[in-house]
mmCIF file of the N, C-alpha and C atoms, coordinates in Angstrom:
data_MODEL
# 
_entry.id   MODEL 
# 
loop_
_atom_site.group_PDB 
_atom_site.id 
_atom_site.type_symbol 
_atom_site.label_atom_id 
_atom_site.label_alt_id 
_atom_site.label_comp_id 
_atom_site.label_asym_id 
_atom_site.label_entity_id 
_atom_site.label_seq_id 
_atom_site.pdbx_PDB_ins_code 
_atom_site.Cartn_x 
_atom_site.Cartn_y 
_atom_site.Cartn_z 
_atom_site.occupancy 
_atom_site.B_iso_or_equiv 
_atom_site.pdbx_formal_charge 
_atom_site.auth_seq_id 
_atom_site.auth_comp_id 
_atom_site.auth_asym_id 
_atom_site.auth_atom_id 
_atom_site.pdbx_PDB_model_num 
ATOM 1   N N  . MET A 1 1  ? -0.784  -7.126  -15.351 1.00 0.00 ? 1  MET A N  1 
ATOM 2   C CA . MET A 1 1  ? 0.107   -7.575  -14.179 1.00 0.00 ? 1  MET A CA 1 
ATOM 3   C C  . MET A 1 1  ? -0.273  -8.288  -13.231 1.00 0.00 ? 1  MET A C  1 
ATOM 4   N N  . GLY A 1 2  ? 0.431   -9.215  -12.799 1.00 0.00 ? 2  GLY A N  1 
ATOM 5   C CA . GLY A 1 2  ? -0.108  -10.390 -11.909 1.00 0.00 ? 2  GLY A CA 1 
ATOM 6   C C  . GLY A 1 2  ? -0.123  -9.549  -10.460 1.00 0.00 ? 2  GLY A C  1 
ATOM 7   N N  . THR A 1 3  ? -0.713  -10.580 -9.563  1.00 0.00 ? 3  THR A N  1 
ATOM 8   C CA . THR A 1 3  ? -0.925  -9.896  -8.162  1.00 0.00 ? 3  THR A CA 1 
ATOM 9   C C  . THR A 1 3  ? -0.190  -10.836 -7.164  1.00 0.00 ? 3  THR A C  1 
ATOM 10  N N  . LEU A 1 4  ? 0.571   -10.360 -6.174  1.00 0.00 ? 4  LEU A N  1 
ATOM 11  C CA . LEU A 1 4  ? 1.009   -11.168 -5.198  1.00 0.00 ? 4  LEU A CA 1 
ATOM 12  C C  . LEU A 1 4  ? 0.406   -10.939 -4.075  1.00 0.00 ? 4  LEU A C  1 
ATOM 13  N N  . ASN A 1 5  ? 0.046   -12.117 -3.261  1.00 0.00 ? 5  ASN A N  1 
ATOM 14  C CA . ASN A 1 5  ? -0.670  -11.841 -1.799  1.00 0.00 ? 5  ASN A CA 1 
ATOM 15  C C  . ASN A 1 5  ? -2.114  -10.916 -2.151  1.00 0.00 ? 5  ASN A C  1 
ATOM 16  N N  . ASN A 1 6  ? -2.803  -11.449 -3.253  1.00 0.00 ? 6  ASN A N  1 
ATOM 17  C CA . ASN A 1 6  ? -3.941  -10.573 -3.659  1.00 0.00 ? 6  ASN A CA 1 
ATOM 18  C C  . ASN A 1 6  ? -3.799  -8.997  -3.648  1.00 0.00 ? 6  ASN A C  1 
ATOM 19  N N  . VAL A 1 7  ? -2.604  -8.385  -4.113  1.00 0.00 ? 7  VAL A N  1 
ATOM 20  C CA . VAL A 1 7  ? -2.385  -7.130  -3.869  1.00 0.00 ? 7  VAL A CA 1 
ATOM 21  C C  . VAL A 1 7  ? -2.070  -6.657  -5.249  1.00 0.00 ? 7  VAL A C  1 
ATOM 22  N N  . ASP A 1 8  ? -2.672  -5.588  -5.729  1.00 0.00 ? 8  ASP A N  1 
ATOM 23  C CA . ASP A 1 8  ? -2.361  -5.014  -7.011  1.00 0.00 ? 8  ASP A CA 1 
ATOM 24  C C  . ASP A 1 8  ? -1.109  -4.102  -6.869  1.00 0.00 ? 8  ASP A C  1 
ATOM 25  N N  . PRO A 1 9  ? 0.255   -4.618  -7.476  1.00 0.00 ? 9  PRO A N  1 
ATOM 26  C CA . PRO A 1 9  ? 1.355   -4.007  -7.225  1.00 0.00 ? 9  PRO A CA 1 
ATOM 27  C C  . PRO A 1 9  ? 1.497   -2.380  -7.532  1.00 0.00 ? 9  PRO A C  1 
ATOM 28  N N  . ARG A 1 10 ? 0.437   -2.087  -8.293  1.00 0.00 ? 10 ARG A N  1 
ATOM 29  C CA . ARG A 1 10 ? 0.819   -0.471  -8.847  1.00 0.00 ? 10 ARG A CA 1 
ATOM 30  C C  . ARG A 1 10 ? 0.046   0.151   -7.817  1.00 0.00 ? 10 ARG A C  1 
ATOM 31  N N  . ALA A 1 11 ? -1.235  -0.246  -7.256  1.00 0.00 ? 11 ALA A N  1 
ATOM 32  C CA . ALA A 1 11 ? -1.847  0.415   -6.116  1.00 0.00 ? 11 ALA A CA 1 
ATOM 33  C C  . ALA A 1 11 ? -1.252  0.317   -4.754  1.00 0.00 ? 11 ALA A C  1 
ATOM 34  N N  . TRP A 1 12 ? -0.480  -0.590  -4.402  1.00 0.00 ? 12 TRP A N  1 
ATOM 35  C CA . TRP A 1 12 ? 0.390   -0.780  -3.176  1.00 0.00 ? 12 TRP A CA 1 
ATOM 36  C C  . TRP A 1 12 ? 1.540   0.129   -3.359  1.00 0.00 ? 12 TRP A C  1 
ATOM 37  N N  . LEU A 1 13 ? 2.105   0.207   -4.480  1.00 0.00 ? 13 LEU A N  1 
ATOM 38  C CA . LEU A 1 13 ? 3.482   1.284   -4.578  1.00 0.00 ? 13 LEU A CA 1 
ATOM 39  C C  . LEU A 1 13 ? 2.873   2.584   -4.436  1.00 0.00 ? 13 LEU A C  1 
ATOM 40  N N  . ALA A 1 14 ? 2.136   2.880   -5.132  1.00 0.00 ? 14 ALA A N  1 
ATOM 41  C CA . ALA A 1 14 ? 1.447   4.268   -5.116  1.00 0.00 ? 14 ALA A CA 1 
ATOM 42  C C  . ALA A 1 14 ? 0.974   4.836   -3.659  1.00 0.00 ? 14 ALA A C  1 
ATOM 43  N N  . ASP A 1 15 ? 0.182   4.055   -3.106  1.00 0.00 ? 15 ASP A N  1 
ATOM 44  C CA . ASP A 1 15 ? -0.319  4.299   -1.921  1.00 0.00 ? 15 ASP A CA 1 
ATOM 45  C C  . ASP A 1 15 ? 0.836   4.355   -0.801  1.00 0.00 ? 15 ASP A C  1 
ATOM 46  N N  . VAL A 1 16 ? 2.121   3.276   -0.752  1.00 0.00 ? 16 VAL A N  1 
ATOM 47  C CA . VAL A 1 16 ? 2.990   3.202   0.019   1.00 0.00 ? 16 VAL A CA 1 
ATOM 48  C C  . VAL A 1 16 ? 3.986   4.646   -0.154  1.00 0.00 ? 16 VAL A C  1 
ATOM 49  N N  . LEU A 1 17 ? 4.198   4.988   -1.217  1.00 0.00 ? 17 LEU A N  1 
ATOM 50  C CA . LEU A 1 17 ? 4.886   6.087   -1.544  1.00 0.00 ? 17 LEU A CA 1 
ATOM 51  C C  . LEU A 1 17 ? 4.359   7.406   -1.033  1.00 0.00 ? 17 LEU A C  1 
ATOM 52  N N  . ALA A 1 18 ? 3.153   7.406   -1.265  1.00 0.00 ? 18 ALA A N  1 
ATOM 53  C CA . ALA A 1 18 ? 2.351   8.582   -0.629  1.00 0.00 ? 18 ALA A CA 1 
ATOM 54  C C  . ALA A 1 18 ? 2.221   8.712   0.868   1.00 0.00 ? 18 ALA A C  1 
ATOM 55  N N  . ARG A 1 19 ? 2.167   7.483   1.407   1.00 0.00 ? 19 ARG A N  1 
ATOM 56  C CA . ARG A 1 19 ? 2.104   7.427   3.037   1.00 0.00 ? 19 ARG A CA 1 
ATOM 57  C C  . ARG A 1 19 ? 3.549   7.370   3.858   1.00 0.00 ? 19 ARG A C  1 
ATOM 58  N N  . ILE A 1 20 ? 4.525   6.868   3.169   1.00 0.00 ? 20 ILE A N  1 
ATOM 59  C CA . ILE A 1 20 ? 5.700   6.551   3.813   1.00 0.00 ? 20 ILE A CA 1 
ATOM 60  C C  . ILE A 1 20 ? 6.237   7.645   4.783   1.00 0.00 ? 20 ILE A C  1 
ATOM 61  N N  . ALA A 1 21 ? 6.162   8.871   3.894   1.00 0.00 ? 21 ALA A N  1 
ATOM 62  C CA . ALA A 1 21 ? 6.699   10.010  4.748   1.00 0.00 ? 21 ALA A CA 1 
ATOM 63  C C  . ALA A 1 21 ? 6.227   10.347  5.963   1.00 0.00 ? 21 ALA A C  1 
ATOM 64  N N  . ASN A 1 22 ? 4.825   9.976   6.318   1.00 0.00 ? 22 ASN A N  1 
ATOM 65  C CA . ASN A 1 22 ? 4.257   10.364  7.465   1.00 0.00 ? 22 ASN A CA 1 
ATOM 66  C C  . ASN A 1 22 ? 3.897   9.019   8.354   1.00 0.00 ? 22 ASN A C  1 
ATOM 67  N N  . HIS A 1 23 ? 4.546   7.910   7.922   1.00 0.00 ? 23 HIS A N  1 
ATOM 68  C CA . HIS A 1 23 ? 4.214   6.579   8.513   1.00 0.00 ? 23 HIS A CA 1 
ATOM 69  C C  . HIS A 1 23 ? 5.256   6.343   9.767   1.00 0.00 ? 23 HIS A C  1 
ATOM 70  N N  . PRO A 1 24 ? 4.785   6.132   10.863  1.00 0.00 ? 24 PRO A N  1 
ATOM 71  C CA . PRO A 1 24 ? 5.904   5.806   11.892  1.00 0.00 ? 24 PRO A CA 1 
ATOM 72  C C  . PRO A 1 24 ? 6.902   4.787   11.437  1.00 0.00 ? 24 PRO A C  1 
ATOM 73  N N  . ALA A 1 25 ? 7.963   4.958   11.921  1.00 0.00 ? 25 ALA A N  1 
ATOM 74  C CA . ALA A 1 25 ? 9.072   3.871   11.587  1.00 0.00 ? 25 ALA A CA 1 
ATOM 75  C C  . ALA A 1 25 ? 9.024   2.639   11.893  1.00 0.00 ? 25 ALA A C  1 
ATOM 76  N N  . SER A 1 26 ? 8.396   2.643   13.409  1.00 0.00 ? 26 SER A N  1 
ATOM 77  C CA . SER A 1 26 ? 8.160   1.536   14.172  1.00 0.00 ? 26 SER A CA 1 
ATOM 78  C C  . SER A 1 26 ? 7.015   0.619   13.654  1.00 0.00 ? 26 SER A C  1 
ATOM 79  N N  . ARG A 1 27 ? 6.213   1.241   12.461  1.00 0.00 ? 27 ARG A N  1 
ATOM 80  C CA . ARG A 1 27 ? 5.193   0.572   11.914  1.00 0.00 ? 27 ARG A CA 1 
ATOM 81  C C  . ARG A 1 27 ? 5.372   0.311   10.452  1.00 0.00 ? 27 ARG A C  1 
ATOM 82  N N  . LEU A 1 28 ? 6.719   0.281   9.903   1.00 0.00 ? 28 LEU A N  1 
ATOM 83  C CA . LEU A 1 28 ? 6.861   0.061   8.560   1.00 0.00 ? 28 LEU A CA 1 
ATOM 84  C C  . LEU A 1 28 ? 6.359   -1.399  8.253   1.00 0.00 ? 28 LEU A C  1 
ATOM 85  N N  . ASP A 1 29 ? 6.397   -2.133  8.957   1.00 0.00 ? 29 ASP A N  1 
ATOM 86  C CA . ASP A 1 29 ? 5.878   -3.393  8.593   1.00 0.00 ? 29 ASP A CA 1 
ATOM 87  C C  . ASP A 1 29 ? 4.481   -3.522  8.221   1.00 0.00 ? 29 ASP A C  1 
ATOM 88  N N  . ASP A 1 30 ? 3.669   -2.593  8.477   1.00 0.00 ? 30 ASP A N  1 
ATOM 89  C CA . ASP A 1 30 ? 2.221   -2.402  7.916   1.00 0.00 ? 30 ASP A CA 1 
ATOM 90  C C  . ASP A 1 30 ? 2.247   -1.946  6.763   1.00 0.00 ? 30 ASP A C  1 
ATOM 91  N N  . LEU A 1 31 ? 3.039   -1.611  6.252   1.00 0.00 ? 31 LEU A N  1 
ATOM 92  C CA . LEU A 1 31 ? 3.447   -1.410  4.576   1.00 0.00 ? 31 LEU A CA 1 
ATOM 93  C C  . LEU A 1 31 ? 3.654   -2.411  3.744   1.00 0.00 ? 31 LEU A C  1 
ATOM 94  N N  . LEU A 1 32 ? 4.203   -3.512  4.193   1.00 0.00 ? 32 LEU A N  1 
ATOM 95  C CA . LEU A 1 32 ? 4.612   -4.657  3.424   1.00 0.00 ? 32 LEU A CA 1 
ATOM 96  C C  . LEU A 1 32 ? 3.309   -5.325  2.709   1.00 0.00 ? 32 LEU A C  1 
ATOM 97  N N  . PRO A 1 33 ? 3.702   -5.530  1.403   1.00 0.00 ? 33 PRO A N  1 
ATOM 98  C CA . PRO A 1 33 ? 2.387   -6.264  0.632   1.00 0.00 ? 33 PRO A CA 1 
ATOM 99  C C  . PRO A 1 33 ? 1.401   -7.197  1.504   1.00 0.00 ? 33 PRO A C  1 
ATOM 100 N N  . TRP A 1 34 ? 2.134   -7.990  2.272   1.00 0.00 ? 34 TRP A N  1 
ATOM 101 C CA . TRP A 1 34 ? 1.149   -9.094  3.042   1.00 0.00 ? 34 TRP A CA 1 
ATOM 102 C C  . TRP A 1 34 ? 0.363   -8.668  4.412   1.00 0.00 ? 34 TRP A C  1 
ATOM 103 N N  . ASN A 1 35 ? 0.976   -7.357  4.590   1.00 0.00 ? 35 ASN A N  1 
ATOM 104 C CA . ASN A 1 35 ? 0.335   -6.888  5.842   1.00 0.00 ? 35 ASN A CA 1 
ATOM 105 C C  . ASN A 1 35 ? -0.642  -5.352  5.183   1.00 0.00 ? 35 ASN A C  1 
ATOM 106 N N  . TRP A 1 36 ? -0.380  -5.010  4.303   1.00 0.00 ? 36 TRP A N  1 
ATOM 107 C CA . TRP A 1 36 ? -0.876  -3.615  3.656   1.00 0.00 ? 36 TRP A CA 1 
ATOM 108 C C  . TRP A 1 36 ? -2.515  -3.522  3.544   1.00 0.00 ? 36 TRP A C  1 
ATOM 109 N N  . LYS A 1 37 ? -2.747  -2.699  4.226   1.00 0.00 ? 37 LYS A N  1 
ATOM 110 C CA . LYS A 1 37 ? -4.359  -2.118  4.322   1.00 0.00 ? 37 LYS A CA 1 
ATOM 111 C C  . LYS A 1 37 ? -4.507  -0.963  3.339   1.00 0.00 ? 37 LYS A C  1 
ATOM 112 N N  . PRO A 1 38 ? -4.946  -0.952  2.155   1.00 0.00 ? 38 PRO A N  1 
ATOM 113 C CA . PRO A 1 38 ? -5.202  0.242   1.395   1.00 0.00 ? 38 PRO A CA 1 
ATOM 114 C C  . PRO A 1 38 ? -5.787  1.397   2.123   1.00 0.00 ? 38 PRO A C  1 
ATOM 115 N N  . SER A 1 39 ? -5.212  2.558   1.689   1.00 0.00 ? 39 SER A N  1 
ATOM 116 C CA . SER A 1 39 ? -5.734  3.858   2.358   1.00 0.00 ? 39 SER A CA 1 
ATOM 117 C C  . SER A 1 39 ? -7.021  4.221   1.461   1.00 0.00 ? 39 SER A C  1 
ATOM 118 N N  . ASN A 1 40 ? -7.744  5.212   1.626   1.00 0.00 ? 40 ASN A N  1 
ATOM 119 C CA . ASN A 1 40 ? -8.997  5.609   0.961   1.00 0.00 ? 40 ASN A CA 1 
ATOM 120 C C  . ASN A 1 40 ? -8.307  6.052   -0.276  1.00 0.00 ? 40 ASN A C  1 
ATOM 121 N N  . LEU A 1 41 ? -7.287  6.665   -0.465  1.00 0.00 ? 41 LEU A N  1 
ATOM 122 C CA . LEU A 1 41 ? -6.644  7.357   -1.728  1.00 0.00 ? 41 LEU A CA 1 
ATOM 123 C C  . LEU A 1 41 ? -6.473  6.115   -2.532  1.00 0.00 ? 41 LEU A C  1 
ATOM 124 N N  . ALA A 1 42 ? -5.798  5.028   -2.049  1.00 0.00 ? 42 ALA A N  1 
ATOM 125 C CA . ALA A 1 42 ? -5.585  3.869   -2.976  1.00 0.00 ? 42 ALA A CA 1 
ATOM 126 C C  . ALA A 1 42 ? -7.048  3.226   -3.454  1.00 0.00 ? 42 ALA A C  1 
ATOM 127 N N  . LEU A 1 43 ? -7.838  3.150   -2.613  1.00 0.00 ? 43 LEU A N  1 
ATOM 128 C CA . LEU A 1 43 ? -9.265  2.439   -2.981  1.00 0.00 ? 43 LEU A CA 1 
ATOM 129 C C  . LEU A 1 43 ? -9.774  3.474   -4.127  1.00 0.00 ? 43 LEU A C  1 
ATOM 130 N N  . ALA A 1 44 ? -9.715  4.775   -4.058  1.00 0.00 ? 44 ALA A N  1 
ATOM 131 C CA . ALA A 1 44 ? -10.383 5.425   -5.040  1.00 0.00 ? 44 ALA A CA 1 
ATOM 132 C C  . ALA A 1 44 ? -9.370  5.596   -6.363  1.00 0.00 ? 44 ALA A C  1 
ATOM 133 N N  . ALA A 1 45 ? -8.056  5.338   -6.310  1.00 0.00 ? 45 ALA A N  1 
ATOM 134 C CA . ALA A 1 45 ? -7.292  5.062   -7.593  1.00 0.00 ? 45 ALA A CA 1 
ATOM 135 C C  . ALA A 1 45 ? -7.735  3.944   -8.249  1.00 0.00 ? 45 ALA A C  1 
ATOM 136 N N  . ALA A 1 46 ? -7.655  2.850   -7.464  1.00 0.00 ? 46 ALA A N  1 
ATOM 137 C CA . ALA A 1 46 ? -8.330  1.418   -8.043  1.00 0.00 ? 46 ALA A CA 1 
ATOM 138 C C  . ALA A 1 46 ? -9.706  1.456   -8.646  1.00 0.00 ? 46 ALA A C  1 
ATOM 139 N N  . ALA A 1 47 ? -10.457 2.524   -8.341  1.00 0.00 ? 47 ALA A N  1 
ATOM 140 C CA . ALA A 1 47 ? -11.808 2.492   -9.139  1.00 0.00 ? 47 ALA A CA 1 
ATOM 141 C C  . ALA A 1 47 ? -11.978 2.994   -10.389 1.00 0.00 ? 47 ALA A C  1 
# 
C-alpha cells in the first residue's frame, strides 16, 4: 500500500481510532496525516 505524506495509512488509521475518543476536539488537526505524530502504540504495531 502506498504512503501519503510518508505516513503508513494503516498505522495512521489504527492510531487515530485508538486516540480520538480521548483527544481534545480543539486539537483534532494534530491527527490529520500531515500533522500526525505516531503514539508509542502505533510505533510498536509498525515494528
